[in-house]
All heavy atoms as a GROMACS GRO file, in nm:
protein
  637
    1MET      N    1   3.655  14.062  18.387
    1MET     CA    2   3.759  14.041  18.289
    1MET      C    3   3.893  14.042  18.362
    1MET      O    4   3.921  14.128  18.443
    1MET     CB    5   3.754  14.154  18.185
    1MET     CG    6   3.862  14.141  18.083
    1MET     SD    7   3.881  14.277  17.963
    1MET     CE    8   3.720  14.332  17.929
    2SER      N    9   3.976  13.946  18.332
    2SER     CA   10   4.108  13.941  18.394
    2SER      C   11   4.200  14.042  18.329
    2SER      O   12   4.178  14.086  18.218
    2SER     CB   13   4.167  13.801  18.382
    2SER     OG   14   4.206  13.774  18.250
    3VAL      N   15   4.306  14.074  18.399
    3VAL     CA   16   4.404  14.170  18.348
    3VAL      C   17   4.470  14.118  18.220
    3VAL      O   18   4.505  14.194  18.132
    3VAL     CB   19   4.511  14.200  18.456
    3VAL    CG1   20   4.619  14.290  18.402
    3VAL    CG2   21   4.446  14.259  18.580
    4ASP      N   22   4.484  13.987  18.207
    4ASP     CA   23   4.550  13.928  18.092
    4ASP      C   24   4.459  13.915  17.970
    4ASP      O   25   4.506  13.885  17.861
    4ASP     CB   26   4.604  13.789  18.128
    4ASP     CG   27   4.712  13.795  18.232
    4ASP    OD1   28   4.786  13.895  18.236
    4ASP    OD2   29   4.721  13.700  18.311
    5ALA      N   30   4.329  13.936  17.986
    5ALA     CA   31   4.237  13.922  17.874
    5ALA      C   32   4.263  14.030  17.770
    5ALA      O   33   4.287  14.146  17.804
    5ALA     CB   34   4.094  13.930  17.923
    6GLN      N   35   4.256  13.992  17.646
    6GLN     CA   36   4.279  14.086  17.537
    6GLN      C   37   4.153  14.170  17.514
    6GLN      O   38   4.043  14.119  17.510
    6GLN     CB   39   4.314  14.011  17.409
    6GLN     CG   40   4.347  14.102  17.294
    6GLN     CD   41   4.394  14.024  17.173
    6GLN    OE1   42   4.416  13.904  17.181
    6GLN    NE2   43   4.410  14.092  17.064
    7GLN      N   44   4.173  14.300  17.500
    7GLN     CA   45   4.062  14.390  17.474
    7GLN      C   46   4.036  14.399  17.324
    7GLN      O   47   4.127  14.387  17.243
    7GLN     CB   48   4.092  14.530  17.526
    7GLN     CG   49   4.102  14.539  17.676
    7GLN     CD   50   4.130  14.681  17.721
    7GLN    OE1   51   4.180  14.765  17.646
    7GLN    NE2   52   4.098  14.710  17.844
    8VAL      N   53   3.911  14.424  17.291
    8VAL     CA   54   3.873  14.451  17.153
    8VAL      C   55   3.809  14.589  17.152
    8VAL      O   56   3.717  14.616  17.229
    8VAL     CB   57   3.775  14.345  17.099
    8VAL    CG1   58   3.729  14.381  16.959
    8VAL    CG2   59   3.838  14.207  17.102
    9HIS      N   60   3.859  14.674  17.067
    9HIS     CA   61   3.806  14.809  17.053
    9HIS      C   62   3.724  14.814  16.925
    9HIS      O   63   3.777  14.795  16.815
    9HIS     CB   64   3.919  14.911  17.045
    9HIS     CG   65   3.996  14.924  17.172
    9HIS    ND1   66   3.985  15.034  17.253
    9HIS    CD2   67   4.082  14.840  17.234
    9HIS    CE1   68   4.063  15.018  17.360
    9HIS    NE2   69   4.123  14.901  17.350
   10ILE      N   70   3.594  14.839  16.941
   10ILE     CA   71   3.504  14.855  16.828
   10ILE      C   72   3.480  15.004  16.813
   10ILE      O   73   3.442  15.072  16.908
   10ILE     CB   74   3.369  14.782  16.852
   10ILE    CG1   75   3.391  14.636  16.888
   10ILE    CG2   76   3.277  14.800  16.733
   10ILE    CD1   77   3.454  14.552  16.782
   11SER      N   78   3.502  15.055  16.694
   11SER     CA   79   3.480  15.197  16.673
   11SER      C   80   3.432  15.221  16.530
   11SER      O   81   3.443  15.134  16.444
   11SER     CB   82   3.608  15.276  16.701
   11SER     OG   83   3.716  15.225  16.627
   12SER      N   84   3.377  15.339  16.511
   12SER     CA   85   3.334  15.375  16.376
   12SER      C   86   3.374  15.518  16.346
   12SER      O   87   3.388  15.602  16.435
   12SER     CB   88   3.183  15.356  16.359
   12SER     OG   89   3.113  15.441  16.447
   13LEU      N   90   3.393  15.542  16.218
   13LEU     CA   91   3.436  15.672  16.168
   13LEU      C   92   3.341  15.717  16.058
   13LEU      O   93   3.289  15.634  15.984
   13LEU     CB   94   3.576  15.663  16.106
   13LEU     CG   95   3.686  15.590  16.180
   13LEU    CD1   96   3.807  15.574  16.090
   13LEU    CD2   97   3.722  15.664  16.306
   14VAL      N   98   3.323  15.847  16.048
   14VAL     CA   99   3.259  15.904  15.931
   14VAL      C  100   3.368  15.978  15.855
   14VAL      O  101   3.439  16.062  15.912
   14VAL     CB  102   3.145  16.000  15.969
   14VAL    CG1  103   3.093  16.072  15.845
   14VAL    CG2  104   3.033  15.926  16.037
   15VAL      N  105   3.384  15.941  15.729
   15VAL     CA  106   3.488  15.999  15.645
   15VAL      C  107   3.421  16.085  15.539
   15VAL      O  108   3.324  16.042  15.476
   15VAL     CB  109   3.574  15.890  15.579
   15VAL    CG1  110   3.682  15.951  15.493
   15VAL    CG2  111   3.634  15.798  15.685
   16ARG      N  112   3.472  16.205  15.522
   16ARG     CA  113   3.424  16.295  15.416
   16ARG      C  114   3.536  16.312  15.316
   16ARG      O  115   3.651  16.335  15.354
   16ARG     CB  116   3.383  16.429  15.474
   16ARG     CG  117   3.263  16.420  15.567
   16ARG     CD  118   3.216  16.557  15.608
   16ARG     NE  119   3.183  16.636  15.491
   16ARG     CZ  120   3.060  16.664  15.449
   16ARG    NH1  121   2.958  16.619  15.515
   16ARG    NH2  122   3.039  16.738  15.342
   17CYS      N  123   3.501  16.303  15.190
   17CYS     CA  124   3.601  16.322  15.086
   17CYS      C  125   3.538  16.391  14.965
   17CYS      O  126   3.415  16.408  14.958
   17CYS     CB  127   3.665  16.189  15.046
   17CYS     SG  128   3.555  16.072  14.966
   18LEU      N  129   3.621  16.430  14.873
   18LEU     CA  130   3.572  16.490  14.750
   18LEU      C  131   3.493  16.384  14.674
   18LEU      O  132   3.539  16.269  14.662
   18LEU     CB  133   3.689  16.540  14.666
   18LEU     CG  134   3.776  16.648  14.731
   18LEU    CD1  135   3.900  16.675  14.646
   18LEU    CD2  136   3.697  16.775  14.754
   19PRO      N  137   3.374  16.418  14.625
   19PRO     CA  138   3.290  16.317  14.559
   19PRO      C  139   3.360  16.242  14.445
   19PRO      O  140   3.341  16.121  14.431
   19PRO     CB  141   3.172  16.399  14.507
   19PRO     CG  142   3.164  16.516  14.598
   19PRO     CD  143   3.307  16.547  14.634
   20HIS      N  144   3.443  16.309  14.368
   20HIS     CA  145   3.509  16.241  14.257
   20HIS      C  146   3.623  16.149  14.303
   20HIS      O  147   3.676  16.073  14.223
   20HIS     CB  148   3.558  16.343  14.153
   20HIS     CG  149   3.667  16.433  14.200
   20HIS    ND1  150   3.643  16.544  14.278
   20HIS    CD2  151   3.800  16.428  14.180
   20HIS    CE1  152   3.758  16.604  14.304
   20HIS    NE2  153   3.856  16.537  14.246
   21ARG      N  154   3.658  16.152  14.431
   21ARG     CA  155   3.760  16.064  14.488
   21ARG      C  156   3.700  15.954  14.575
   21ARG      O  157   3.773  15.874  14.633
   21ARG     CB  158   3.859  16.145  14.572
   21ARG     CG  159   3.936  16.249  14.498
   21ARG     CD  160   4.046  16.185  14.420
   21ARG     NE  161   4.131  16.289  14.366
   21ARG     CZ  162   4.225  16.267  14.279
   21ARG    NH1  163   4.249  16.145  14.239
   21ARG    NH2  164   4.297  16.365  14.234
   22LEU      N  165   3.568  15.951  14.586
   22LEU     CA  166   3.502  15.857  14.677
   22LEU      C  167   3.537  15.712  14.647
   22LEU      O  168   3.580  15.639  14.737
   22LEU     CB  169   3.350  15.875  14.671
   22LEU     CG  170   3.268  15.778  14.755
   22LEU    CD1  171   3.294  15.799  14.904
   22LEU    CD2  172   3.120  15.791  14.724
   23ASP      N  173   3.522  15.669  14.524
   23ASP     CA  174   3.548  15.528  14.491
   23ASP      C  175   3.692  15.488  14.521
   23ASP      O  176   3.718  15.380  14.573
   23ASP     CB  177   3.515  15.500  14.344
   23ASP     CG  178   3.365  15.508  14.316
   23ASP    OD1  179   3.286  15.493  14.411
   23ASP    OD2  180   3.328  15.531  14.199
   24GLN      N  181   3.784  15.577  14.490
   24GLN     CA  182   3.926  15.549  14.516
   24GLN      C  183   3.952  15.539  14.666
   24GLN      O  184   4.020  15.446  14.712
   24GLN     CB  185   4.012  15.659  14.455
   24GLN     CG  186   4.159  15.645  14.487
   24GLN     CD  187   4.241  15.766  14.442
   24GLN    OE1  188   4.187  15.868  14.399
   24GLN    NE2  189   4.372  15.756  14.453
   25ALA      N  190   3.898  15.633  14.744
   25ALA     CA  191   3.920  15.632  14.889
   25ALA      C  192   3.859  15.507  14.952
   25ALA      O  193   3.922  15.443  15.037
   25ALA     CB  194   3.861  15.759  14.952
   26VAL      N  195   3.738  15.472  14.911
   26VAL     CA  196   3.672  15.352  14.965
   26VAL      C  197   3.755  15.227  14.933
   26VAL      O  198   3.776  15.141  15.019
   26VAL     CB  199   3.528  15.339  14.912
   26VAL    CG1  200   3.470  15.202  14.940
   26VAL    CG2  201   3.440  15.447  14.972
   27ALA      N  202   3.804  15.218  14.810
   27ALA     CA  203   3.884  15.101  14.770
   27ALA      C  204   4.011  15.089  14.854
   27ALA      O  205   4.049  14.978  14.894
   27ALA     CB  206   3.919  15.110  14.622
   28ILE      N  207   4.074  15.200  14.883
   28ILE     CA  208   4.197  15.199  14.964
   28ILE      C  209   4.165  15.154  15.107
   28ILE      O  210   4.233  15.068  15.163
   28ILE     CB  211   4.265  15.337  14.963
   28ILE    CG1  212   4.322  15.366  14.824
   28ILE    CG2  213   4.375  15.344  15.070
   28ILE    CD1  214   4.369  15.509  14.805
   29VAL      N  215   4.062  15.210  15.167
   29VAL     CA  216   4.027  15.177  15.306
   29VAL      C  217   3.984  15.031  15.317
   29VAL      O  218   4.016  14.965  15.416
   29VAL     CB  219   3.919  15.273  15.360
   29VAL    CG1  220   3.870  15.228  15.498
   29VAL    CG2  221   3.973  15.416  15.367
   30LYS      N  222   3.918  14.977  15.217
   30LYS     CA  223   3.876  14.836  15.221
   30LYS      C  224   3.995  14.741  15.229
   30LYS      O  225   3.981  14.629  15.275
   30LYS     CB  226   3.792  14.802  15.098
   30LYS     CG  227   3.650  14.852  15.107
   30LYS     CD  228   3.570  14.807  14.986
   30LYS     CE  229   3.424  14.844  15.000
   30LYS     NZ  230   3.345  14.796  14.886
   31LYS      N  231   4.112  14.787  15.191
   31LYS     CA  232   4.233  14.704  15.197
   31LYS      C  233   4.298  14.704  15.335
   31LYS      O  234   4.384  14.622  15.363
   31LYS     CB  235   4.335  14.751  15.093
   31LYS     CG  236   4.289  14.729  14.951
   31LYS     CD  237   4.392  14.780  14.853
   31LYS     CE  238   4.343  14.765  14.710
   31LYS     NZ  239   4.438  14.819  14.613
   32PHE      N  240   4.259  14.797  15.422
   32PHE     CA  241   4.316  14.803  15.556
   32PHE      C  242   4.274  14.679  15.635
   32PHE      O  243   4.158  14.637  15.629
   32PHE     CB  244   4.269  14.927  15.632
   32PHE     CG  245   4.320  15.059  15.580
   32PHE    CD1  246   4.282  15.176  15.640
   32PHE    CD2  247   4.406  15.067  15.471
   32PHE    CE1  248   4.328  15.298  15.595
   32PHE    CE2  249   4.452  15.188  15.424
   32PHE     CZ  250   4.413  15.305  15.487
   33LYS      N  251   4.367  14.626  15.711
   33LYS     CA  252   4.347  14.500  15.785
   33LYS      C  253   4.228  14.505  15.881
   33LYS      O  254   4.147  14.413  15.885
   33LYS     CB  255   4.474  14.465  15.861
   33LYS     CG  256   4.464  14.338  15.942
   33LYS     CD  257   4.591  14.312  16.019
   33LYS     CE  258   4.571  14.197  16.114
   33LYS     NZ  259   4.676  14.188  16.212
   34ASN      N  260   4.215  14.609  15.960
   34ASN     CA  261   4.115  14.614  16.067
   34ASN      C  262   3.994  14.700  16.033
   34ASN      O  263   3.919  14.738  16.122
   34ASN     CB  264   4.178  14.666  16.196
   34ASN     CG  265   4.289  14.577  16.245
   34ASN    OD1  266   4.284  14.456  16.226
   34ASN    ND2  267   4.391  14.634  16.304
   35ALA      N  268   3.975  14.733  15.906
   35ALA     CA  269   3.870  14.826  15.868
   35ALA      C  270   3.772  14.762  15.771
   35ALA      O  271   3.808  14.678  15.690
   35ALA     CB  272   3.931  14.951  15.804
   36ASP      N  273   3.647  14.805  15.782
   36ASP     CA  274   3.543  14.759  15.690
   36ASP      C  275   3.455  14.879  15.655
   36ASP      O  276   3.408  14.949  15.745
   36ASP     CB  277   3.459  14.651  15.759
   36ASP     CG  278   3.355  14.590  15.668
   36ASP    OD1  279   3.376  14.588  15.544
   36ASP    OD2  280   3.253  14.543  15.720
   37VAL      N  281   3.437  14.905  15.528
   37VAL     CA  282   3.349  15.014  15.484
   37VAL      C  283   3.206  14.960  15.485
   37VAL      O  284   3.174  14.864  15.416
   37VAL     CB  285   3.388  15.065  15.345
   37VAL    CG1  286   3.290  15.172  15.297
   37VAL    CG2  287   3.531  15.120  15.346
   38ARG      N  288   3.122  15.022  15.567
   38ARG     CA  289   2.986  14.972  15.588
   38ARG      C  290   2.882  15.041  15.501
   38ARG      O  291   2.778  14.984  15.472
   38ARG     CB  292   2.947  14.987  15.734
   38ARG     CG  293   3.040  14.913  15.829
   38ARG     CD  294   3.049  14.768  15.800
   38ARG     NE  295   2.928  14.702  15.844
   38ARG     CZ  296   2.907  14.573  15.842
   38ARG    NH1  297   2.998  14.493  15.795
   38ARG    NH2  298   2.795  14.522  15.884
   39ALA      N  299   2.906  15.164  15.462
   39ALA     CA  300   2.810  15.238  15.379
   39ALA      C  301   2.882  15.356  15.316
   39ALA      O  302   2.982  15.404  15.370
   39ALA     CB  303   2.694  15.288  15.464
   40HIS      N  304   2.833  15.399  15.201
   40HIS     CA  305   2.888  15.520  15.142
   40HIS      C  306   2.780  15.594  15.063
   40HIS      O  307   2.680  15.535  15.024
   40HIS     CB  308   3.011  15.491  15.055
   40HIS     CG  309   2.986  15.402  14.938
   40HIS    ND1  310   2.975  15.266  14.950
   40HIS    CD2  311   2.968  15.430  14.808
   40HIS    CE1  312   2.953  15.212  14.833
   40HIS    NE2  313   2.947  15.310  14.743
   41ASP      N  314   2.802  15.722  15.048
   41ASP     CA  315   2.707  15.810  14.984
   41ASP      C  316   2.780  15.883  14.871
   41ASP      O  317   2.891  15.933  14.892
   41ASP     CB  318   2.657  15.910  15.089
   41ASP     CG  319   2.548  16.001  15.038
   41ASP    OD1  320   2.556  16.046  14.922
   41ASP    OD2  321   2.454  16.029  15.114
   42PRO      N  322   2.721  15.892  14.753
   42PRO     CA  323   2.790  15.954  14.640
   42PRO      C  324   2.830  16.100  14.661
   42PRO      O  325   2.912  16.152  14.586
   42PRO     CB  326   2.691  15.941  14.524
   42PRO     CG  327   2.568  15.877  14.576
   42PRO     CD  328   2.590  15.840  14.719
   43VAL      N  329   2.775  16.166  14.763
   43VAL     CA  330   2.815  16.305  14.787
   43VAL      C  331   2.954  16.314  14.850
   43VAL      O  332   3.007  16.424  14.867
   43VAL     CB  333   2.713  16.383  14.874
   43VAL    CG1  334   2.578  16.390  14.806
   43VAL    CG2  335   2.702  16.326  15.013
   44GLY      N  336   3.012  16.198  14.887
   44GLY     CA  337   3.148  16.198  14.939
   44GLY      C  338   3.163  16.160  15.084
   44GLY      O  339   3.261  16.197  15.149
   45LYS      N  340   3.067  16.086  15.139
   45LYS     CA  341   3.076  16.041  15.278
   45LYS      C  342   3.073  15.889  15.281
   45LYS      O  343   3.003  15.826  15.203
   45LYS     CB  344   2.959  16.093  15.361
   45LYS     CG  345   2.958  16.243  15.378
   45LYS     CD  346   2.852  16.285  15.475
   45LYS     CE  347   2.716  16.282  15.408
   45LYS     NZ  348   2.609  16.336  15.490
   46PHE      N  349   3.149  15.832  15.377
   46PHE     CA  350   3.138  15.689  15.401
   46PHE      C  351   3.166  15.655  15.546
   46PHE      O  352   3.228  15.732  15.618
   46PHE     CB  353   3.223  15.606  15.304
   46PHE     CG  354   3.372  15.629  15.304
   46PHE    CD1  355   3.456  15.543  15.372
   46PHE    CD2  356   3.428  15.732  15.230
   46PHE    CE1  357   3.594  15.559  15.369
   46PHE    CE2  358   3.566  15.749  15.225
   46PHE     CZ  359   3.648  15.662  15.295
   47VAL      N  360   3.114  15.541  15.588
   47VAL     CA  361   3.126  15.495  15.727
   47VAL      C  362   3.223  15.378  15.731
   47VAL      O  363   3.214  15.286  15.650
   47VAL     CB  364   2.989  15.451  15.782
   47VAL    CG1  365   3.002  15.394  15.922
   47VAL    CG2  366   2.891  15.567  15.781
   48VAL      N  367   3.315  15.384  15.826
   48VAL     CA  368   3.416  15.279  15.843
   48VAL      C  369   3.399  15.218  15.982
   48VAL      O  370   3.392  15.290  16.082
   48VAL     CB  371   3.559  15.336  15.828
   48VAL    CG1  372   3.662  15.226  15.847
   48VAL    CG2  373   3.576  15.405  15.695
   49LEU      N  374   3.393  15.086  15.987
   49LEU     CA  375   3.388  15.013  16.114
   49LEU      C  376   3.527  14.957  16.140
   49LEU      O  377   3.588  14.897  16.051
   49LEU     CB  378   3.287  14.900  16.106
   49LEU     CG  379   3.275  14.810  16.228
   49LEU    CD1  380   3.222  14.888  16.347
   49LEU    CD2  381   3.186  14.692  16.198
   50LEU      N  382   3.579  14.979  16.261
   50LEU     CA  383   3.711  14.929  16.299
   50LEU      C  384   3.699  14.830  16.413
   50LEU      O  385   3.618  14.846  16.504
   50LEU     CB  386   3.801  15.045  16.346
   50LEU     CG  387   3.824  15.161  16.250
   50LEU    CD1  388   3.909  15.268  16.319
   50LEU    CD2  389   3.888  15.113  16.123
   51GLU      N  390   3.783  14.729  16.408
   51GLU     CA  391   3.797  14.634  16.519
   51GLU      C  392   3.946  14.621  16.545
   51GLU      O  393   4.020  14.560  16.468
   51GLU     CB  394   3.737  14.499  16.483
   51GLU     CG  395   3.732  14.404  16.600
   51GLU     CD  396   3.658  14.276  16.569
   51GLU    OE1  397   3.555  14.281  16.500
   51GLU    OE2  398   3.706  14.171  16.616
   52THR      N  399   3.992  14.683  16.655
   52THR     CA  400   4.135  14.691  16.684
   52THR      C  401   4.164  14.641  16.825
   52THR      O  402   4.073  14.618  16.905
   52THR     CB  403   4.184  14.836  16.670
   52THR    OG1  404   4.113  14.920  16.761
   52THR    CG2  405   4.166  14.888  16.527
   53GLU      N  406   4.293  14.630  16.856
   53GLU     CA  407   4.335  14.584  16.989
   53GLU      C  408   4.356  14.698  17.087
   53GLU      O  409   4.356  14.677  17.208
   53GLU     CB  410   4.464  14.503  16.977
   53GLU     CG  411   4.447  14.375  16.899
   53GLU     CD  412   4.578  14.301  16.880
   53GLU    OE1  413   4.680  14.343  16.938
   53GLU    OE2  414   4.579  14.201  16.807
   54ASN      N  415   4.375  14.821  17.035
   54ASN     CA  416   4.403  14.934  17.124
   54ASN      C  417   4.374  15.067  17.054
   54ASN      O  418   4.348  15.071  16.933
   54ASN     CB  419   4.548  14.929  17.175
   54ASN     CG  420   4.647  14.923  17.062
   54ASN    OD1  421   4.646  15.006  16.973
   54ASN    ND2  422   4.734  14.822  17.064
   55GLU      N  423   4.380  15.174  17.132
   55GLU     CA  424   4.353  15.308  17.080
   55GLU      C  425   4.458  15.353  16.980
   55GLU      O  426   4.426  15.425  16.886
   55GLU     CB  427   4.346  15.410  17.195
   55GLU     CG  428   4.228  15.394  17.286
   55GLU     CD  429   4.257  15.307  17.407
   55GLU    OE1  430   4.365  15.240  17.412
   55GLU    OE2  431   4.174  15.301  17.498
   56SER      N  432   4.580  15.309  16.997
   56SER     CA  433   4.687  15.349  16.905
   56SER      C  434   4.657  15.304  16.762
   56SER      O  435   4.684  15.377  16.667
   56SER     CB  436   4.822  15.290  16.948
   56SER     OG  437   4.861  15.340  17.072
   57GLN      N  438   4.600  15.186  16.749
   57GLN     CA  439   4.565  15.137  16.616
   57GLN      C  440   4.454  15.222  16.554
   57GLN      O  441   4.455  15.248  16.434
   57GLN     CB  442   4.523  14.990  16.621
   57GLN     CG  443   4.638  14.897  16.649
   57GLN     CD  444   4.593  14.752  16.663
   57GLN    OE1  445   4.479  14.724  16.701
   57GLN    NE2  446   4.683  14.661  16.633
   58ILE      N  447   4.359  15.264  16.635
   58ILE     CA  448   4.252  15.351  16.586
   58ILE      C  449   4.311  15.481  16.532
   58ILE      O  450   4.280  15.524  16.420
   58ILE     CB  451   4.148  15.381  16.696
   58ILE    CG1  452   4.079  15.253  16.743
   58ILE    CG2  453   4.046  15.485  16.649
   58ILE    CD1  454   3.998  15.269  16.870
   59LEU      N  455   4.398  15.543  16.612
   59LEU     CA  456   4.459  15.670  16.570
   59LEU      C  457   4.544  15.652  16.444
   59LEU      O  458   4.545  15.739  16.356
   59LEU     CB  459   4.542  15.728  16.684
   59LEU     CG  460   4.462  15.770  16.807
   59LEU    CD1  461   4.556  15.813  16.920
   59LEU    CD2  462   4.364  15.881  16.773
   60SER      N  463   4.612  15.541  16.434
   60SER     CA  464   4.694  15.513  16.317
   60SER      C  465   4.608  15.502  16.191
   60SER      O  466   4.642  15.557  16.086
   60SER     CB  467   4.774  15.385  16.338
   60SER     OG  468   4.844  15.349  16.222
   61ILE      N  469   4.497  15.431  16.203
   61ILE     CA  470   4.408  15.415  16.088
   61ILE      C  471   4.346  15.550  16.049
   61ILE      O  472   4.337  15.582  15.930
   61ILE     CB  473   4.300  15.309  16.117
   61ILE    CG1  474   4.366  15.171  16.125
   61ILE    CG2  475   4.191  15.311  16.009
   61ILE    CD1  476   4.274  15.061  16.177
   62ILE      N  477   4.307  15.629  16.147
   62ILE     CA  478   4.254  15.762  16.117
   62ILE      C  479   4.358  15.844  16.041
   62ILE      O  480   4.325  15.908  15.940
   62ILE     CB  481   4.208  15.835  16.245
   62ILE    CG1  482   4.082  15.769  16.302
   62ILE    CG2  483   4.182  15.984  16.217
   62ILE    CD1  484   4.040  15.821  16.438
   63SER      N  485   4.481  15.842  16.085
   63SER     CA  486   4.588  15.915  16.016
   63SER      C  487   4.608  15.866  15.873
   63SER      O  488   4.626  15.945  15.780
   63SER     CB  489   4.720  15.904  16.092
   63SER     OG  490   4.712  15.970  16.214
   64ARG      N  491   4.605  15.733  15.856
   64ARG     CA  492   4.620  15.676  15.722
   64ARG      C  493   4.506  15.718  15.631
   64ARG      O  494   4.527  15.752  15.515
   64ARG     CB  495   4.628  15.524  15.729
   64ARG     CG  496   4.758  15.474  15.791
   64ARG     CD  497   4.757  15.324  15.813
   64ARG     NE  498   4.742  15.251  15.688
   64ARG     CZ  499   4.708  15.123  15.682
   64ARG    NH1  500   4.686  15.054  15.792
   64ARG    NH2  501   4.696  15.062  15.565
   65ILE      N  502   4.384  15.718  15.684
   65ILE     CA  503   4.269  15.759  15.604
   65ILE      C  504   4.280  15.907  15.567
   65ILE      O  505   4.257  15.945  15.452
   65ILE     CB  506   4.137  15.730  15.678
   65ILE    CG1  507   4.114  15.579  15.688
   65ILE    CG2  508   4.019  15.798  15.609
   65ILE    CD1  509   3.997  15.538  15.775
   66GLU      N  510   4.318  15.990  15.663
   66GLU     CA  511   4.329  16.133  15.637
   66GLU      C  512   4.438  16.166  15.535
   66GLU      O  513   4.433  16.272  15.472
   66GLU     CB  514   4.353  16.210  15.768
   66GLU     CG  515   4.232  16.212  15.858
   66GLU     CD  516   4.256  16.282  15.990
   66GLU    OE1  517   4.370  16.282  16.041
   66GLU    OE2  518   4.159  16.338  16.042
   67SER      N  519   4.532  16.076  15.517
   67SER     CA  520   4.640  16.101  15.421
   67SER      C  521   4.603  16.059  15.278
   67SER      O  522   4.678  16.084  15.184
   67SER     CB  523   4.768  16.032  15.465
   67SER     OG  524   4.756  15.892  15.448
   68ILE      N  525   4.488  15.996  15.260
   68ILE     CA  526   4.444  15.954  15.127
   68ILE      C  527   4.406  16.077  15.045
   68ILE      O  528   4.335  16.166  15.094
   68ILE     CB  529   4.324  15.856  15.136
   68ILE    CG1  530   4.365  15.728  15.209
   68ILE    CG2  531   4.268  15.826  14.998
   68ILE    CD1  532   4.248  15.636  15.244
   69ASP      N  533   4.452  16.080  14.921
   69ASP     CA  534   4.423  16.192  14.832
   69ASP      C  535   4.271  16.211  14.818
   69ASP      O  536   4.199  16.117  14.786
   69ASP     CB  537   4.487  16.166  14.696
   69ASP     CG  538   4.479  16.286  14.604
   69ASP    OD1  539   4.486  16.400  14.654
   69ASP    OD2  540   4.466  16.265  14.483
   70GLY      N  541   4.226  16.331  14.845
   70GLY     CA  542   4.084  16.364  14.832
   70GLY      C  543   4.004  16.354  14.960
   70GLY      O  544   3.891  16.402  14.966
   71VAL      N  545   4.061  16.294  15.065
   71VAL     CA  546   3.990  16.285  15.193
   71VAL      C  547   4.001  16.419  15.265
   71VAL      O  548   4.109  16.476  15.278
   71VAL     CB  549   4.046  16.170  15.281
   71VAL    CG1  550   3.991  16.179  15.423
   71VAL    CG2  551   4.012  16.036  15.220
   72LEU      N  552   3.887  16.468  15.311
   72LEU     CA  553   3.882  16.597  15.381
   72LEU      C  554   3.888  16.579  15.532
   72LEU      O  555   3.948  16.661  15.601
   72LEU     CB  556   3.754  16.671  15.343
   72LEU     CG  557   3.733  16.694  15.192
   72LEU    CD1  558   3.594  16.751  15.166
   72LEU    CD2  559   3.842  16.784  15.138
   73SER      N  560   3.824  16.473  15.584
   73SER     CA  561   3.825  16.449  15.728
   73SER      C  562   3.785  16.306  15.759
   73SER      O  563   3.717  16.241  15.680
   73SER     CB  564   3.730  16.545  15.801
   73SER     OG  565   3.596  16.518  15.766
   74ALA      N  566   3.829  16.260  15.876
   74ALA     CA  567   3.788  16.130  15.928
   74ALA      C  568   3.759  16.152  16.076
   74ALA      O  569   3.849  16.185  16.154
   74ALA     CB  570   3.898  16.026  15.910
   75ALA      N  571   3.633  16.137  16.113
   75ALA     CA  572   3.591  16.167  16.250
   75ALA      C  573   3.546  16.041  16.323
   75ALA      O  574   3.463  15.965  16.273
   75ALA     CB  575   3.477  16.269  16.249
   76LEU      N  576   3.601  16.020  16.441
   76LEU     CA  577   3.560  15.910  16.528
   76LEU      C  578   3.423  15.945  16.585
   76LEU      O  579   3.406  16.050  16.646
   76LEU     CB  580   3.661  15.892  16.641
   76LEU     CG  581   3.634  15.782  16.742
   76LEU    CD1  582   3.647  15.645  16.677
   76LEU    CD2  583   3.730  15.793  16.859
   77VAL      N  584   3.324  15.857  16.562
   77VAL     CA  585   3.189  15.884  16.612
   77VAL      C  586   3.142  15.783  16.716
   77VAL      O  587   3.041  15.805  16.781
   77VAL     CB  588   3.086  15.894  16.497
   77VAL    CG1  589   3.114  16.013  16.409
   77VAL    CG2  590   3.081  15.767  16.415
   78TYR      N  591   3.215  15.672  16.729
   78TYR     CA  592   3.177  15.571  16.827
   78TYR      C  593   3.299  15.492  16.867
   78TYR      O  594   3.385  15.462  16.783
   78TYR     CB  595   3.073  15.476  16.766
   78TYR     CG  596   3.029  15.365  16.858
   78TYR    CD1  597   2.937  15.390  16.959
   78TYR    CD2  598   3.082  15.237  16.848
   78TYR    CE1  599   2.897  15.289  17.046
   78TYR    CE2  600   3.043  15.136  16.934
   78TYR     CZ  601   2.952  15.163  17.032
   78TYR     OH  602   2.914  15.063  17.119
   79HIS      N  603   3.308  15.457  16.996
   79HIS     CA  604   3.419  15.375  17.045
   79HIS      C  605   3.372  15.297  17.167
   79HIS      O  606   3.316  15.354  17.261
   79HIS     CB  607   3.538  15.464  17.082
   79HIS     CG  608   3.654  15.387  17.134
   79HIS    ND1  609   3.724  15.425  17.247
   79HIS    CD2  610   3.714  15.273  17.094
   79HIS    CE1  611   3.822  15.339  17.270
   79HIS    NE2  612   3.817  15.245  17.178
   80GLU      N  613   3.392  15.167  17.163
   80GLU     CA  614   3.355  15.079  17.274
   80GLU      C  615   3.468  14.980  17.298
   80GLU      O  616   3.529  14.931  17.202
   80GLU     CB  617   3.229  15.003  17.238
   80GLU     CG  618   3.188  14.899  17.341
   80GLU     CD  619   3.066  14.820  17.298
   80GLU    OE1  620   2.976  14.876  17.233
   80GLU    OE2  621   3.061  14.701  17.330
   81ILE      N  622   3.497  14.954  17.425
   81ILE     CA  623   3.599  14.855  17.458
   81ILE      C  624   3.526  14.734  17.512
   81ILE      O  625   3.446  14.743  17.606
   81ILE     CB  626   3.696  14.910  17.565
   81ILE    CG1  627   3.766  15.035  17.514
   81ILE    CG2  628   3.799  14.802  17.602
   81ILE    CD1  629   3.845  15.109  17.618
   82ASP      N  630   3.557  14.619  17.454
   82ASP     CA  631   3.490  14.496  17.493
   82ASP      C  632   3.592  14.399  17.549
   82ASP      O  633   3.701  14.388  17.505
   82ASP     CB  634   3.421  14.436  17.371
   82ASP     CG  635   3.312  14.337  17.407
   82ASP    OD1  636   3.267  14.339  17.523
   82ASP    OD2  637   3.274  14.261  17.317
   0.00000   0.00000   0.00000
């Protein structure tokens, strides 16, 4: 890969939230530009797939998710640079 080639960061998060806020949190995250909700569980967990240009964007999205009302945590579980 050349120095000028653009990197793609593929990562995934597990998000835990209050069960009664799950639908709202999922709907908000689905609107994020670089995020896709891949699965969710009615007990209050969902998986988010990210495709970003750098680590800063990953951290920014995690912060945005954590600020959603009812979200308890957002944990990075996978990260690959392509």
